[in-house]
ZATIDREN-595450 format. One record per residue (C-alpha): residue in three letters; z, x, y. Coordinates in Angstrom, 3 decimals. Layout:
<pts>
PT     r         pz         px         py
PT   ala          Z          X          Y
...
</pts>
This chain:
<pts>
PT     r         pz         px         py
PT   unk    -32.755     15.472    -23.836
PT   unk    -32.183     11.743    -24.019
PT   unk    -32.335      8.846    -21.823
PT   unk    -30.163      6.614    -24.115
PT   unk    -27.618      4.539    -22.382
PT   unk    -23.891      5.254    -23.399
PT   unk    -20.822      3.317    -22.369
PT   unk    -17.633      5.480    -22.172
PT   unk    -14.410      3.513    -22.070
PT   unk    -11.703      5.560    -20.326
PT   unk    -11.608      7.963    -17.532
PT   unk     -8.754     10.249    -18.623
PT   unk     -9.576     13.858    -19.316
PT   unk    -11.171     12.886    -22.712
PT   unk    -13.428     10.353    -21.066
PT   unk    -14.336     12.447    -18.244
PT   unk    -15.269     15.393    -20.315
PT   unk    -17.356     13.026    -22.729
PT   unk    -19.124     11.609    -19.740
PT   unk    -19.845     15.262    -18.225
PT   unk    -21.284     16.528    -21.442
PT   unk    -23.432     13.387    -22.163
PT   unk    -24.823     13.481    -18.571
PT   unk    -25.314     17.235    -19.052
PT   unk    -27.481     16.434    -22.068
PT   unk    -29.569     13.720    -20.477
PT   unk    -27.636     10.419    -21.469
PT   unk    -27.399      7.648    -18.997
PT   unk    -23.643      7.263    -18.885
PT   unk    -21.527      4.543    -17.437
PT   unk    -17.625      5.006    -17.613
PT   unk    -15.395      2.019    -17.475
PT   unk    -11.879      2.675    -16.297
PT   unk     -8.905      0.057    -15.662
PT   unk     -7.265      2.441    -13.245
PT   unk     -8.464      2.970     -9.497
PT   unk     -9.490      6.547    -10.383
PT   unk     -9.974      9.236    -12.961
PT   unk     -7.063     11.006    -14.806
PT   unk     -4.215      8.734    -13.328
PT   unk     -2.365      8.081    -16.500
PT   unk     -1.622     10.610    -19.325
PT   unk     -3.680     13.228    -17.753
PT   unk     -2.303     13.070    -14.426
PT   unk      0.466     15.678    -14.583
PT   unk      0.602     17.005    -18.077
PT   unk      2.130     20.333    -19.131
PT   unk     -0.991     22.197    -17.588
PT   unk     -1.382     24.630    -20.597
PT   unk     -4.558     25.248    -22.290
PT   unk     -2.919     26.284    -25.517
PT   unk     -5.963     26.970    -27.684
PT   unk     -3.838     28.884    -30.251
PT   unk     -0.971     26.495    -30.516
PT   unk     -2.216     23.507    -32.199
PT   unk      0.078     23.328    -35.254
PT   unk      0.746     19.538    -36.157
PT   unk      3.921     18.093    -35.193
PT   unk      3.977     16.602    -38.696
PT   unk      5.343     19.477    -40.973
PT   unk      8.140     20.251    -43.342
PT   unk     10.086     22.015    -40.821
PT   unk      9.982     18.979    -38.533
PT   unk     10.958     16.695    -41.215
PT   unk     13.804     18.812    -42.313
PT   unk     15.104     18.983    -38.726
PT   unk     14.442     15.348    -38.074
PT   unk     18.022     13.829    -38.649
PT   unk     19.760     16.343    -36.475
PT   unk     16.879     16.149    -33.773
PT   unk     17.325     12.326    -33.574
PT   unk     21.214     12.295    -33.521
PT   unk     21.508     15.034    -30.721
PT   unk     21.539     13.378    -27.371
PT   unk     20.040     16.666    -25.870
PT   unk     17.309     16.671    -28.415
PT   unk     13.938     17.090    -27.053
PT   unk     12.674     14.512    -29.494
PT   unk     13.869     10.971    -29.366
PT   unk     13.065      7.945    -31.493
PT   unk     14.085      4.225    -30.619
PT   unk     13.080      1.483    -33.015
PT   unk     11.003     -1.057    -30.887
PT   unk     10.437     -3.556    -33.868
PT   unk      6.714     -3.137    -33.545
PT   unk      4.731     -2.855    -36.742
PT   unk      2.598     -0.334    -35.279
PT   unk      5.603      1.934    -34.824
PT   unk      6.887      1.491    -38.372
PT   unk      3.272      2.117    -39.856
PT   unk      2.949      5.167    -37.770
PT   unk      6.384      6.584    -38.661
PT   unk      5.731      6.252    -42.511
PT   unk      2.246      7.890    -42.082
PT   unk      3.955     10.750    -40.077
PT   unk      6.430     11.332    -42.702
PT   unk      3.737     11.394    -45.544
PT   unk      1.846     14.049    -43.471
PT   unk      4.890     16.340    -43.471
PT   unk      3.630     18.788    -45.987
PT   unk      2.519     22.404    -45.894
PT   unk     -0.921     21.532    -47.276
PT   unk     -1.453     19.185    -44.218
PT   unk     -0.057     21.816    -41.705
PT   unk     -2.568     24.357    -43.108
PT   unk     -5.571     21.830    -43.119
PT   unk     -4.796     20.352    -39.637
PT   unk     -4.257     23.736    -38.049
PT   unk     -7.501     24.921    -39.278
PT   unk     -9.440     21.905    -38.030
PT   unk     -7.679     22.018    -34.772
PT   unk     -7.978     25.595    -34.038
PT   unk    -11.798     25.241    -34.661
PT   unk    -12.134     22.302    -32.170
PT   unk     -9.883     24.027    -29.664
PT   unk    -12.031     27.249    -29.774
PT   unk    -15.120     24.979    -29.364
PT   unk    -13.276     23.544    -26.297
PT   unk    -12.500     26.838    -24.848
PT   unk    -16.132     27.850    -25.075
PT   unk    -17.500     24.758    -23.574
PT   unk    -15.035     24.862    -20.793
PT   unk    -15.840     28.332    -19.951
PT   unk    -19.488     27.461    -19.747
PT   unk    -18.754     24.467    -17.428
PT   unk    -16.612     26.608    -15.255
PT   unk    -19.616     29.195    -15.054
PT   unk    -22.230     26.613    -14.521
PT   unk    -20.771     24.326    -12.239
PT   unk    -17.876     26.401    -10.612
PT   unk    -15.191     24.021    -11.579
PT   unk    -11.982     24.024     -9.468
PT   unk     -8.858     23.032    -11.118
PT   unk     -6.389     25.747    -10.412
PT   unk     -7.517     27.530    -13.635
PT   unk     -6.422     30.818    -14.574
PT   unk     -5.999     32.883    -17.742
PT   unk     -2.528     34.531    -17.676
PT   unk     -1.851     34.264    -21.290
PT   unk      0.893     32.496    -23.143
PT   unk      4.326     33.574    -24.177
PT   unk      6.326     31.351    -26.608
PT   unk     10.051     32.553    -26.916
PT   unk     12.270     31.802    -29.918
PT   unk     15.948     31.733    -29.991
PT   unk     16.926     32.828    -33.679
PT   unk     15.605     35.367    -36.116
PT   unk     14.934     32.383    -38.307
PT   unk     12.656     30.804    -35.999
PT   unk     10.985     34.267    -35.392
PT   unk     10.385     34.404    -39.222
PT   unk      8.616     30.912    -39.352
PT   unk      6.568     31.823    -36.141
PT   unk      5.470     35.094    -38.019
PT   unk      4.194     33.230    -40.932
PT   unk      2.285     30.752    -38.861
PT   unk      0.939     33.702    -36.792
PT   unk     -0.271     35.535    -39.881
PT   unk     -2.057     32.265    -41.224
PT   unk     -3.680     31.794    -37.860
PT   unk     -4.805     35.432    -37.771
PT   unk     -7.152     34.507    -40.640
PT   unk     -8.824     31.753    -38.521
PT   unk     -9.480     33.999    -35.545
PT   unk     -6.216     33.809    -33.486
PT   unk     -5.232     36.994    -31.498
PT   unk     -1.487     37.131    -31.319
PT   unk      1.209     39.648    -31.230
PT   unk      4.839     39.287    -32.201
PT   unk      7.209     40.759    -29.434
PT   unk     10.857     41.735    -29.501
PT   unk     13.137     40.503    -26.753
PT   unk     12.616     43.636    -24.855
PT   unk      8.759     43.363    -25.080
PT   unk      8.951     39.717    -24.025
PT   unk     10.874     40.979    -20.784
PT   unk      8.276     43.557    -20.075
PT   unk      5.552     40.865    -20.524
PT   unk      7.473     38.375    -18.318
PT   unk     10.376     39.955    -16.274
PT   unk     11.197     36.638    -14.632
PT   unk     12.990     35.756    -18.050
PT   unk     15.568     38.395    -17.509
PT   unk     18.438     35.909    -16.865
PT   unk     17.402     34.106    -20.099
PT   unk     17.402     36.975    -22.510
PT   unk     20.713     35.811    -24.161
PT   unk     18.664     32.962    -25.507
PT   unk     15.852     35.147    -26.671
PT   unk     15.366     36.582    -30.323
PT   unk     11.749     37.398    -29.498
PT   unk      8.416     35.725    -28.935
PT   unk      4.814     35.379    -29.630
PT   unk      2.182     36.679    -27.008
PT   unk     -1.352     35.102    -26.906
PT   unk     -3.538     36.691    -24.339
PT   unk     -6.440     34.222    -24.393
PT   unk     -4.536     30.966    -23.448
PT   unk     -5.030     29.404    -20.053
PT   unk     -3.605     27.144    -17.429
PT   unk     -5.034     24.571    -15.222
PT   unk     -4.560     21.062    -13.482
PT   unk     -5.947     18.306    -15.655
PT   unk     -6.217     15.778    -12.956
PT   unk     -8.215     18.184    -10.663
PT   unk    -10.393     18.791    -13.817
PT   unk    -11.042     15.160    -14.278
PT   unk    -11.912     14.800    -10.562
PT   unk    -14.420     17.659    -10.727
PT   unk    -15.928     16.461    -13.984
PT   unk    -16.598     13.079    -12.230
PT   unk    -18.043     14.846     -9.245
PT   unk    -20.670     16.753    -11.430
PT   unk    -21.126     13.875    -13.745
PT   unk    -22.114     11.668    -10.786
PT   unk    -24.323     14.141     -9.457
PT   unk    -26.163     14.231    -12.735
PT   unk    -26.507     10.445    -12.690
PT   unk    -23.405      9.066    -14.326
PT   unk    -21.729      5.982    -13.142
PT   unk    -17.982      5.410    -12.906
PT   unk    -16.716      1.992    -12.583
PT   unk    -12.971      1.828    -11.770
PT   unk    -10.436     -1.211    -11.675
PT   unk    -12.755     -2.422    -14.642
PT   unk    -11.080     -3.680    -17.857
PT   unk    -12.948     -3.861    -21.104
PT   unk    -11.794     -7.218    -22.651
PT   unk    -13.850     -7.313    -25.796
PT   unk    -17.059     -6.421    -27.402
PT   unk    -20.075     -8.458    -28.634
PT   unk    -21.045     -7.480    -31.965
PT   unk    -24.413     -8.158    -33.567
PT   unk    -24.416     -7.456    -37.309
PT   unk    -23.536     -3.814    -37.694
PT   unk    -23.955     -2.868    -33.884
PT   unk    -22.037     -3.248    -30.653
PT   unk    -24.412     -5.127    -28.316
PT   unk    -22.202     -5.053    -25.129
PT   unk    -18.892     -4.513    -23.617
PT   unk    -17.327     -7.661    -21.774
PT   unk    -15.284     -6.956    -18.932
PT   unk    -12.181     -9.160    -17.736
PT   unk    -14.665    -10.487    -15.113
PT   unk    -16.849    -11.897    -17.682
PT   unk    -19.595     -9.214    -16.991
PT   unk    -21.542     -8.023    -20.069
PT   unk    -22.661     -4.365    -20.012
PT   unk    -25.149     -3.477    -22.795
PT   unk    -25.863      0.113    -24.107
PT   unk    -27.165      2.081    -26.938
PT   unk    -23.924      3.584    -27.849
PT   unk    -20.319      3.032    -26.906
PT   unk    -17.570      5.759    -27.027
PT   unk    -13.856      4.560    -27.071
PT   unk    -11.773      7.204    -24.893
PT   unk     -9.080      4.953    -23.923
PT   unk     -5.985      6.961    -25.059
PT   unk     -3.173      4.437    -25.543
PT   unk     -5.507      1.493    -24.995
PT   unk     -7.399      2.395    -28.048
PT   unk     -5.274      0.661    -30.570
PT   unk     -5.505     -2.838    -29.065
PT   unk     -9.195     -2.451    -28.345
PT   unk     -9.860     -1.364    -31.760
PT   unk     -8.046     -4.092    -33.162
PT   unk    -10.523     -6.750    -31.551
PT   unk    -13.154     -4.915    -33.693
PT   unk    -11.119     -5.038    -36.813
PT   unk    -10.102     -1.416    -36.515
PT   unk     -6.619     -0.336    -37.165
PT   unk     -6.356      2.813    -35.304
PT   unk     -2.931      4.698    -35.783
PT   unk     -2.513      5.668    -32.216
PT   unk      0.834      5.508    -30.806
PT   unk      2.556      6.840    -27.628
PT   unk      4.667      9.915    -27.313
PT   unk      6.581      9.711    -24.344
PT   unk      6.979     12.921    -22.161
PT   unk      8.269     14.095    -18.599
PT   unk      7.035     16.684    -16.022
PT   unk      8.114     17.978    -12.749
PT   unk      5.888     19.751    -10.193
PT   unk      8.167     21.969     -8.319
PT   unk      7.516     23.960     -5.065
PT   unk      8.022     27.691     -5.511
PT   unk     10.666     29.024     -3.261
PT   unk     10.529     32.552     -4.526
PT   unk      7.324     33.139     -6.350
PT   unk      8.326     36.556     -7.576
PT   unk     11.044     34.775     -9.654
PT   unk      8.663     32.375    -11.315
PT   unk      6.730     33.063    -14.446
PT   unk      3.455     34.978    -13.984
PT   unk      2.420     33.927    -17.417
PT   unk      2.384     30.565    -19.305
PT   unk      5.708     30.119    -21.036
PT   unk      6.919     27.948    -23.881
PT   unk     10.826     27.755    -24.691
PT   unk     10.604     26.553    -28.183
PT   unk     14.181     26.023    -28.210
PT   unk     14.222     23.397    -25.695
PT   unk     10.269     22.330    -26.204
PT   unk      9.748     22.924    -22.594
PT   unk      6.660     24.515    -21.077
PT   unk      6.130     26.267    -17.779
PT   unk      2.872     26.807    -15.966
PT   unk      2.251     28.018    -12.268
PT   unk     -0.423     26.117    -10.479
PT   unk     -1.042     27.586     -7.050
PT   unk      2.474     27.364     -5.184
PT   unk      3.783     24.844     -7.836
PT   unk      5.595     25.273    -11.106
PT   unk      4.728     22.636    -13.614
PT   unk      7.623     21.918    -15.975
PT   unk      7.076     19.628    -18.648
PT   unk      8.688     18.518    -21.961
PT   unk     10.259     15.829    -24.302
PT   unk      8.653     13.843    -27.026
PT   unk     10.061     10.309    -27.308
PT   unk      8.689      7.728    -29.754
PT   unk      9.969      4.615    -27.812
PT   unk      6.990      2.521    -27.494
PT   unk      4.855      1.654    -24.387
PT   unk      7.891      2.464    -22.064
PT   unk      6.929      3.898    -18.689
PT   unk     10.472      3.814    -17.193
PT   unk     11.508      7.219    -15.623
PT   unk     14.936      8.551    -16.898
PT   unk     16.630     10.457    -14.121
PT   unk     18.921     12.045    -16.693
PT   unk     15.636     13.570    -18.451
PT   unk     14.439     14.701    -15.011
PT   unk     17.718     16.285    -14.068
PT   unk     17.713     18.006    -17.572
PT   unk     14.356     19.584    -16.835
PT   unk     15.592     20.922    -13.407
PT   unk     18.783     22.347    -15.027
PT   unk     16.614     24.177    -17.719
PT   unk     14.183     25.575    -15.033
PT   unk     17.225     26.886    -12.968
PT   unk     18.788     28.434    -15.922
PT   unk     15.413     29.958    -17.274
PT   unk     14.103     31.056    -13.838
PT   unk     17.031     31.057    -11.296
PT   unk     16.263     30.843     -7.702
PT   unk     12.480     30.339     -8.257
PT   unk     12.037     26.740     -7.282
PT   unk     12.871     24.195     -4.564
PT   unk     14.668     21.200     -6.193
PT   unk     15.342     19.381     -2.911
PT   unk     11.874     18.573     -1.472
PT   unk      8.808     16.922     -3.243
PT   unk      9.676     17.462     -7.062
PT   unk      6.717     15.112     -7.988
PT   unk      8.373     13.627    -11.267
PT   unk      6.027     12.280    -13.816
PT   unk      5.975     10.162    -16.990
PT   unk      3.266     10.211    -19.375
PT   unk      2.535      8.531    -22.745
PT   unk      0.440     10.928    -24.957
PT   unk     -1.855      8.998    -27.388
PT   unk     -1.024     10.616    -30.682
PT   unk     -1.899     10.029    -34.299
PT   unk      0.590     10.574    -37.278
PT   unk     -1.207     13.737    -38.498
PT   unk     -1.997     15.074    -34.948
PT   unk     -5.588     15.017    -35.746
PT   unk     -7.701     13.127    -33.202
PT   unk    -10.255     10.587    -34.358
PT   unk    -13.602     11.716    -33.259
PT   unk    -17.089     10.121    -34.442
PT   unk    -18.384      6.923    -35.709
PT   unk    -16.385      3.971    -36.799
PT   unk    -17.349      0.883    -38.793
PT   unk    -20.377      0.200    -36.419
PT   unk    -23.687      2.223    -36.231
PT   unk    -23.445      2.733    -32.409
PT   unk    -19.668      2.772    -31.954
PT   unk    -17.741      6.238    -31.601
PT   unk    -14.189      7.013    -31.320
PT   unk    -12.703      9.952    -29.121
PT   unk     -8.986      9.152    -29.194
PT   unk     -5.649     10.278    -30.535
PT   unk     -5.322     13.691    -29.160
PT   unk     -1.659     13.664    -28.237
PT   unk     -0.391     16.504    -26.221
PT   unk     -3.682     18.437    -26.807
PT   unk     -5.904     16.391    -24.852
PT   unk     -6.374     18.840    -22.034
PT   unk     -7.066     21.616    -24.439
PT   unk     -9.420     19.828    -26.851
PT   unk    -11.239     17.681    -24.190
PT   unk    -14.480     19.638    -23.935
PT   unk    -14.664     20.382    -27.599
PT   unk    -14.197     16.833    -28.523
PT   unk    -16.810     15.759    -26.042
PT   unk    -19.195     18.448    -27.622
PT   unk    -18.803     16.777    -31.024
PT   unk    -19.776     13.388    -29.529
PT   unk    -23.023     14.804    -28.251
PT   unk    -23.785     16.578    -31.319
PT   unk    -23.453     13.336    -33.211
PT   unk    -25.584     11.503    -30.933
PT   unk    -28.144     14.330    -30.768
PT   unk    -27.943     14.569    -34.616
PT   unk    -26.949     18.315    -34.397
PT   unk    -25.721     18.469    -37.905
PT   unk    -25.631     22.234    -38.066
PT   unk    -23.022     22.241    -35.156
PT   unk    -20.843     19.496    -36.795
PT   unk    -21.104     21.478    -40.130
PT   unk    -20.193     24.700    -38.611
PT   unk    -17.013     23.002    -37.079
PT   unk    -16.080     21.466    -40.297
PT   unk    -14.884     18.393    -38.633
PT   unk    -14.726     15.134    -40.557
PT   unk    -16.225     12.153    -38.705
PT   unk    -13.830      9.778    -40.131
PT   unk    -11.159      7.633    -38.313
</pts>
């Protein structure tokens, strides 16, 4: 146990998980958050899937091959708009450089290890503190629309089996047996991959519960507080400086501010390749629950995910590299509703309380988050998780605790590289 002081910058799901495990291990934690509460930005209404076995990086030969057609297709789930920002250009070049099969294997192995650690830590937290965030473990079905896509999925599945994944390749008929609600969509299905261990939950509610238990264990959360800069003394961070001018000292500082990490890192001389990938979601009230999916579903053709949370169906998708653009596209929301009705006709109410949301996922070109020390002896990163923040949150937090507690065996076992 430790009574060392740690300041965590950011109260999204990554920051809240970090605070929770640090407090659990005896650290005196203060979390600084610019918003009026936890989980109000990227974590607020994400895809709700805890996809422990689906961590293949976006940067791959397959993505690179399809990139021209994806970018030119107006209905493409992937969109790119040149903003003129140097950060976007650099990110793009690094992304293209990472589109190799060697990188896919390396990143998949690293991310699977981290996701399995995260699953274990979350299950421990649920058992220990009875966390309540609409959590369930219905399993996940990924559906593919062509035999070629099935072949690609089969190769990835075989590789992931060597790393401990339990997945099954299903025919279209077997997909419908697993999820009868897809009956009206079967003409677009060539088969699927079933993963029994994947789960769903509400990331915002998880943030709220982690804050509640962290506070009970002595952590402090300061909202509407912006970290403006840091005071550096030789090779250490001495204090975080808020916009108000207040200085907060600590033994360690953890940067978990998602999309804000790049600008804060720059003030410390760090060039962090974190750039936003815009996505959309709807939380639709179920009109006919029997027509809604009972398992977590991913439609790979449209890059859309579906997950039931209580009496709601969370529908999420799109990946737009368009800069720090928080605007809501009605056309994109209409597209999500159209896809939902085509896939699960009659399941949802599209007229009342559709709860549209836009989020910017902080992603690195390699899809590998940056976790661990950077430049200063008491400064750690926990950023760049992209669309996997919810899935990787508890595992990433556990690595931060392992580093501070000098648990080298755990770090070595994970094989995680503490390099930005």
